[in-house]
C-alpha positions as CSV (number, residue, x, y, z in Angstrom):
1,M,-1.3,120.7,65.2
2,S,0.7,123.9,64.9
3,F,4.0,124.8,63.1
4,R,5.9,126.8,65.6
5,Y,8.6,129.3,64.9
6,R,10.8,131.5,67.0
7,L,9.6,135.1,66.9
8,N,12.1,138.0,67.0
9,P,10.2,141.3,67.6
10,A,11.8,144.6,67.9
11,P,11.6,146.4,71.3
12,S,8.8,148.6,70.2
13,Q,6.9,145.6,68.7
14,E,7.5,143.6,71.9
15,T,5.7,146.3,73.8
16,V,2.7,146.0,71.5
17,L,2.7,142.2,71.8
18,R,2.7,142.4,75.6
19,D,-0.3,144.7,75.4
20,H,-2.1,142.2,73.2
21,C,-1.3,139.4,75.7
22,G,-2.7,141.5,78.5
23,H,-5.8,142.5,76.7
24,A,-6.5,138.9,75.6
25,R,-6.0,137.7,79.2
26,Y,-8.2,140.5,80.6
27,T,-11.0,139.7,78.2
28,W,-10.8,136.0,78.9
29,N,-10.9,136.5,82.6
30,L,-13.9,138.7,82.3
31,A,-15.7,135.9,80.5
32,V,-14.7,133.4,83.2
33,E,-16.0,135.7,85.9
34,Q,-19.4,136.1,84.1
35,H,-19.8,132.3,83.8
36,S,-18.7,131.7,87.4
37,H,-21.8,133.5,88.7
38,W,-24.1,131.1,86.9
39,H,-25.9,128.2,88.8
40,P,-28.9,126.0,88.0
41,G,-32.0,128.2,88.1
42,R,-30.3,131.4,87.2
43,T,-30.5,133.0,83.7
44,S,-27.7,131.6,81.5
45,A,-24.5,133.6,81.1
46,P,-24.2,135.8,78.0
47,G,-23.0,134.2,74.8
48,Y,-20.4,135.2,72.3
49,L,-22.5,137.9,70.5
50,E,-23.7,139.5,73.7
51,Q,-20.1,139.5,75.0
52,C,-18.9,141.2,71.9
53,R,-21.5,143.9,72.4
54,Q,-20.4,144.3,76.0
55,L,-16.8,144.5,74.8
56,T,-17.7,147.4,72.4
57,Q,-19.2,149.3,75.3
58,A,-16.1,148.6,77.5
59,R,-13.8,149.9,74.7
60,A,-15.8,153.1,74.6
61,E,-15.5,153.6,78.3
62,H,-11.8,152.6,78.8
63,P,-9.2,154.2,76.5
64,W,-6.5,151.8,77.5
65,L,-8.7,148.9,76.2
66,A,-9.6,150.8,73.0
67,A,-5.9,151.4,72.3
68,G,-5.6,147.6,71.8
69,S,-6.7,145.4,68.9
70,Q,-10.3,144.6,68.8
71,T,-9.5,141.5,66.7
72,V,-7.3,140.2,69.6
73,Q,-10.0,140.9,72.2
74,Q,-12.8,139.4,70.2
75,Q,-10.8,136.3,69.4
76,A,-10.2,135.8,73.1
77,L,-14.0,135.7,73.6
78,R,-14.3,133.3,70.7
79,D,-11.7,131.0,72.2
80,F,-13.5,131.1,75.5
81,T,-16.8,130.1,73.7
82,Q,-15.0,127.2,72.1
83,A,-13.5,126.1,75.4
84,M,-17.0,126.1,77.1
85,A,-18.4,124.1,74.2
86,A,-15.6,121.5,74.8
87,F,-16.3,121.5,78.5
88,Y,-20.0,120.6,77.9
89,D,-19.2,118.1,75.1
90,P,-20.2,114.7,76.4
91,G,-18.3,112.8,73.8
92,N,-14.9,114.4,74.5
93,P,-15.2,116.5,77.6
94,A,-12.4,118.9,78.5
95,G,-11.6,120.8,81.7
96,R,-13.6,123.9,82.7
97,P,-12.0,127.2,81.4
98,S,-10.1,128.7,84.3
99,W,-8.4,132.0,85.1
100,R,-5.3,133.1,83.2
101,K,-2.4,134.5,85.1
102,A,0.1,137.2,84.1
103,G,3.6,135.7,83.6
104,R,2.2,132.2,83.0
105,D,-0.5,132.5,80.3
106,E,0.9,135.0,77.8
107,G,-0.5,134.8,74.3
108,F,-3.2,135.7,71.8
109,R,-4.6,134.4,68.6
110,I,-5.2,136.0,65.2
111,V,-7.5,134.6,62.5
112,G,-8.5,135.8,59.0
113,R,-5.5,135.4,56.7
114,G,-5.5,138.0,54.0
115,R,-7.7,140.4,55.9
116,Q,-6.1,140.5,59.4
117,W,-2.7,139.0,58.8
118,D,-0.4,137.5,56.2
119,V,3.1,136.0,56.1
120,R,6.0,136.4,53.8
121,R,9.6,135.3,53.4
122,V,12.3,137.9,53.2
123,S,15.5,135.8,53.2
124,R,16.7,132.2,53.5
125,K,16.4,132.2,57.3
126,V,14.0,135.1,58.0
127,G,10.3,135.4,57.5
128,E,7.8,138.0,58.6
129,V,4.2,137.8,59.9
130,W,1.8,140.7,60.1
131,V,0.5,141.4,63.6
132,P,-2.2,144.0,64.1
133,K,-0.9,147.3,65.7
134,A,2.7,145.9,65.5
135,G,3.2,145.6,61.7
136,W,5.6,143.0,60.2
137,V,7.3,141.0,62.9
138,R,10.3,138.9,62.0
139,F,10.6,135.2,62.8
140,R,13.2,132.5,62.1
141,W,12.2,130.6,58.9
142,S,13.2,127.1,60.0
143,R,10.8,125.4,57.7
144,T,8.2,126.3,55.1
145,V,5.0,127.9,56.5
146,P,2.0,125.8,55.5
147,P,0.1,127.6,52.8
148,D,-3.3,126.4,54.2
149,A,-2.7,128.0,57.6
150,K,-5.8,130.1,58.5
151,S,-4.7,131.4,62.0
152,Y,-1.7,131.8,64.2
153,R,-1.0,132.2,67.9
154,V,1.7,134.3,69.5
155,T,3.0,133.2,72.9
156,L,5.6,134.3,75.4
157,D,7.0,131.5,77.6
158,R,8.5,131.9,81.1
159,A,12.0,131.9,79.6
160,G,11.2,135.2,77.8
161,R,11.0,133.6,74.3
162,W,8.4,134.7,71.8
163,H,6.9,132.1,69.4
164,V,4.4,132.2,66.6
165,A,2.5,129.0,65.8
166,F,0.5,128.6,62.6
167,A,-2.5,126.2,63.1
168,V,-2.9,123.5,60.4
169,I,-4.2,119.9,60.2
170,P,-1.2,117.9,58.8
171,A,-1.6,114.8,56.8
172,P,-1.2,111.6,58.8
173,V,1.9,109.5,58.5
174,P,1.2,106.7,56.0
175,A,1.2,103.1,57.3
176,P,4.1,101.0,56.0
177,G,1.7,98.1,55.1
178,N,3.9,95.4,56.6
179,G,1.3,94.1,59.1
180,Q,3.6,94.5,62.1
181,T,2.4,95.3,65.5
182,V,4.4,97.0,68.2
183,G,3.8,97.3,72.0
184,I,5.1,100.2,74.0
185,D,5.8,100.0,77.7
186,R,6.4,103.3,79.4
187,G,8.6,103.6,82.4
188,V,10.9,106.0,84.3
189,A,14.3,104.3,84.0
190,V,13.5,103.5,80.4
191,S,11.1,106.1,79.0
192,A,9.7,103.7,76.4
193,A,10.5,100.1,75.6
194,L,9.3,98.6,72.3
195,S,8.3,95.0,72.0
196,N,11.1,94.4,69.5
197,G,13.6,95.0,72.3
198,Q,14.5,98.6,71.5
199,P,14.8,100.9,74.6
200,L,14.0,104.6,74.2
201,H,15.3,107.2,76.6
202,C,13.8,110.7,76.8
203,P,16.7,113.2,77.1
204,A,16.8,115.4,80.2
205,L,19.2,117.9,81.8
206,G,22.8,116.8,82.1
207,A,24.6,116.5,85.5
208,P,26.1,120.0,85.4
209,E,22.7,121.5,84.4
210,R,20.9,119.7,87.2
211,A,23.5,120.9,89.7
212,R,23.1,124.5,88.5
213,L,19.3,124.1,88.8
214,R,19.6,123.0,92.4
215,R,21.8,125.9,93.2
216,L,19.4,128.3,91.6
217,Q,16.5,126.8,93.5
218,R,18.3,127.2,96.8
219,K,19.1,130.9,95.9
220,L,15.4,131.4,95.0
221,A,14.3,130.1,98.4
222,R,16.5,132.8,100.0
223,A,15.7,135.7,97.7
224,T,13.3,138.4,98.8
225,R,9.9,138.3,97.2
226,G,9.4,141.1,94.6
227,S,13.1,141.8,94.4
228,N,15.1,142.1,91.1
229,R,17.4,139.3,92.3
230,R,14.4,136.9,92.7
231,R,13.2,137.9,89.2
232,R,16.6,137.1,87.6
233,I,16.8,133.8,89.4
234,K,13.3,132.8,88.3
235,H,14.2,133.7,84.7
236,A,17.4,131.5,84.9
237,I,15.4,128.6,86.2
238,A,12.8,129.1,83.5
239,R,15.5,128.9,80.8
240,L,16.7,125.6,82.2
241,R,13.2,124.2,82.4
242,A,12.5,125.4,78.8
243,R,15.7,123.7,77.6
244,E,14.5,120.4,79.2
245,A,11.0,120.8,77.7
246,D,12.4,121.5,74.2
247,R,14.5,118.3,74.4
248,R,11.5,116.3,75.5
249,K,9.3,117.6,72.7
250,D,12.0,117.1,70.1
251,W,12.4,113.5,71.3
252,A,8.7,112.8,71.2
253,E,8.4,114.2,67.7
254,K,11.2,112.1,66.3
255,V,10.3,108.9,68.1
256,S,6.6,109.1,67.3
257,T,7.3,109.7,63.6
258,G,9.7,106.8,63.5
259,I,7.2,104.4,65.1
260,A,4.4,105.5,62.9
261,R,6.5,104.9,59.8
262,R,7.7,101.4,60.9
263,F,4.5,99.7,62.3
264,D,1.0,99.3,61.1
265,L,-0.6,98.8,64.6
266,I,0.7,100.5,67.7
267,R,-0.5,99.4,71.2
268,V,0.1,101.2,74.4
269,E,-1.1,100.9,78.0
270,D,-4.2,102.9,78.9
271,L,-2.6,104.8,81.8
272,K,-4.3,107.5,83.8
273,I,-1.3,109.8,84.1
274,K,-3.1,112.6,85.8
275,N,-4.1,110.2,88.6
276,M,-0.7,108.6,88.8
277,T,1.1,111.9,89.3
278,R,-1.3,113.2,91.9
279,S,0.4,114.6,95.0
280,A,0.7,112.4,98.1
281,K,0.8,115.3,100.6
282,G,-2.7,114.6,101.9
283,T,-4.3,117.0,104.3
284,R,-3.4,118.5,107.7
285,G,-5.6,116.0,109.5
286,D,-4.6,113.1,107.3
287,P,-1.1,113.7,106.0
288,G,0.3,111.5,103.3
289,R,3.2,109.0,103.6
290,N,6.4,108.8,101.6
291,V,5.6,112.3,100.1
292,R,9.1,113.1,99.0
293,A,9.5,109.7,97.3
294,K,6.2,110.1,95.5
295,A,7.1,113.6,94.4
296,G,10.3,112.2,92.9
297,L,8.4,109.5,91.1
298,N,5.9,112.1,89.8
299,R,8.8,114.2,88.4
300,G,10.2,111.1,86.7
301,I,6.9,110.2,85.1
302,L,6.3,113.8,83.8
303,G,9.9,114.1,82.7
304,S,9.6,110.9,80.6
305,G,7.0,112.4,78.2
306,W,4.4,109.6,78.6
307,G,1.4,111.6,77.6
308,L,3.2,113.6,74.9
309,L,4.4,110.5,73.1
310,V,1.0,108.8,73.0
311,R,-0.7,112.0,71.9
312,R,1.7,112.6,69.0
313,L,1.3,109.0,68.0
314,E,-2.5,109.3,67.9
315,E,-2.2,112.5,65.8
316,K,0.3,111.1,63.4
317,A,-1.2,107.6,63.1
318,P,-5.0,108.1,63.6
319,G,-6.9,104.8,63.9
320,R,-3.7,102.8,64.3
321,V,-3.2,103.4,68.0
322,E,-4.9,101.0,70.5
323,K,-4.9,101.4,74.3
324,I,-4.6,98.2,76.3
325,S,-5.5,97.6,79.9
326,P,-2.3,97.8,82.0
327,A,-3.4,95.0,84.4
328,F,-0.7,92.4,84.9
329,T,1.3,93.4,81.9
330,S,4.5,93.6,84.0
331,Q,3.7,90.3,85.9
332,R,2.7,88.1,82.9
333,C,5.3,85.9,81.2
334,S,5.3,86.7,77.5
335,A,6.4,83.1,76.8
336,C,3.9,80.9,78.7
337,G,1.4,83.4,80.0
338,R,1.7,82.7,83.7
339,V,1.0,85.7,85.9
340,D,3.0,85.9,89.1
341,R,4.4,89.0,90.8
342,G,7.4,86.9,92.0
343,S,8.6,86.6,88.4
344,R,9.6,90.3,88.5
345,E,12.9,89.9,90.2
346,S,13.9,93.5,89.9
347,Q,13.1,96.7,88.1
348,A,15.0,95.4,85.0
349,V,14.9,91.6,85.2
350,F,11.9,89.3,84.6
351,R,12.3,85.6,85.2
352,C,9.3,83.4,85.0
353,T,8.7,81.1,88.0
354,A,7.0,78.5,85.8
355,C,9.0,78.1,82.6
356,G,12.2,79.9,83.5
357,F,11.9,82.4,80.6
358,A,14.2,85.4,81.3
359,C,14.0,88.8,79.7
360,N,14.3,92.5,80.3
361,A,11.2,93.4,82.4
362,D,10.3,96.4,80.2
363,V,10.6,94.4,77.0
364,N,8.5,91.6,78.4
365,A,5.8,94.0,79.4
366,A,5.9,95.5,75.9
367,I,5.5,92.1,74.3
368,N,2.4,91.5,76.4
369,I,1.0,94.9,75.4
370,A,1.6,94.1,71.7
371,A,-0.2,90.8,72.2
372,G,-3.3,92.7,73.5
373,H,-4.4,90.4,76.2
374,P,-8.0,90.7,77.4
375,T,-8.8,93.3,80.1
376,H,-10.6,90.8,82.4
377,L,-8.8,87.6,83.5
378,P,-10.8,84.4,84.1
379,I,-11.6,83.7,87.8
380,P,-9.8,80.5,89.1
381,L,-12.1,77.6,89.9
382,H,-9.9,76.1,92.6
383,A,-7.7,77.5,95.3
384,R,-4.4,76.8,93.7
385,G,-5.5,74.3,91.0
386,G,-5.2,74.5,87.3
387,D,-2.1,75.3,85.2
388,G,-1.9,79.0,86.2
389,V,-1.7,80.0,82.5
390,A,-3.2,83.4,81.5
391,R,-4.4,84.2,85.0
392,P,-2.9,85.5,88.3
393,V,-1.7,83.2,91.0
394,N,-4.3,83.9,93.7
395,R,-4.6,83.1,97.3
396,E,-7.3,80.9,98.8
397,P,-10.7,82.0,97.5
398,Q,-12.8,84.0,100.1
399,L,-16.5,84.2,100.4
400,L,-18.1,87.6,100.1
401,L,-20.0,88.2,103.4
402,H,-23.1,90.5,103.1
403,P,-24.5,92.2,106.2
404,G,-27.6,90.7,107.6
């Protein structure tokens, strides 16, 4: 986790920070290019120490690179080495390190507190952090900087805002010890519904802000590429997007802290969000169907902060978050256990076809998640026999025919 603060560099300092971002991105991309040429049978790509030696040679040959901070450039290589180690980690694999793009991936990291950097407070609302080549850079002291921070990262977002984030491992939120279990059902209309009946809505842009965003997007489509007008419009859109993202992050932080403090065990659905939000465009030869509707659903899912909420819960309540299979959680009656898709009358209403139990559909699913039903349901022995409890209402059983 990182404690992030708004950075306020002077114009001369901002020039230095932009140079650091460019040098870190350039060094990272060189490492990506080196490893992209490797394939089975070829000699392995150079490691961190060899890359540092190559960096020293490059700094001697290129004055513009030597003018930058060697600490920033070497740290970019170290970050790349750690990213490759995570990529090859079988226990917790991550994505392969990819190219960084100007305007999108702007940032650098500094380590070595006391030697390369330090932080101090100059007034009630202002603090300063030491950045190589830039000196003391001011930031807004919104909360106390953790004394055990060993490194920090400076970033520039698309809205033009500078931030400094101090990396620390915070203490987990203590369990209340009341033995209560909560289930969380995530949706679009209701971002998260708790099994105790509490609905949670992730804040988004208001109606005037959405209307302004649509106007700006139409203007962007008509603006000439490379023009100053297009740059200003993109900046205005980025500011609206950043405002929406800030609200979503603030909501996830407050909600995750509240849930971790109130419940001992937290159960959520094991959703594959990346697969769920995959584009439905298809290919030229095999185009997709209902592409616009699927795109709207994807925006709703991503705007509800599903992944962010669960990730912060796992970080604040380690060992107390369980992921449950999402199979039939929305079709199962939380009162009698019957599974029937016909019980879901609408997006918001659940009415059991067996016992008549009626409840909000999201809350009913959250109760099933809190109960932690087994992943695999028993196979029915008869076509439509039995009591239909704790299993789906299936059609006539079919024999599996195997070819010849």
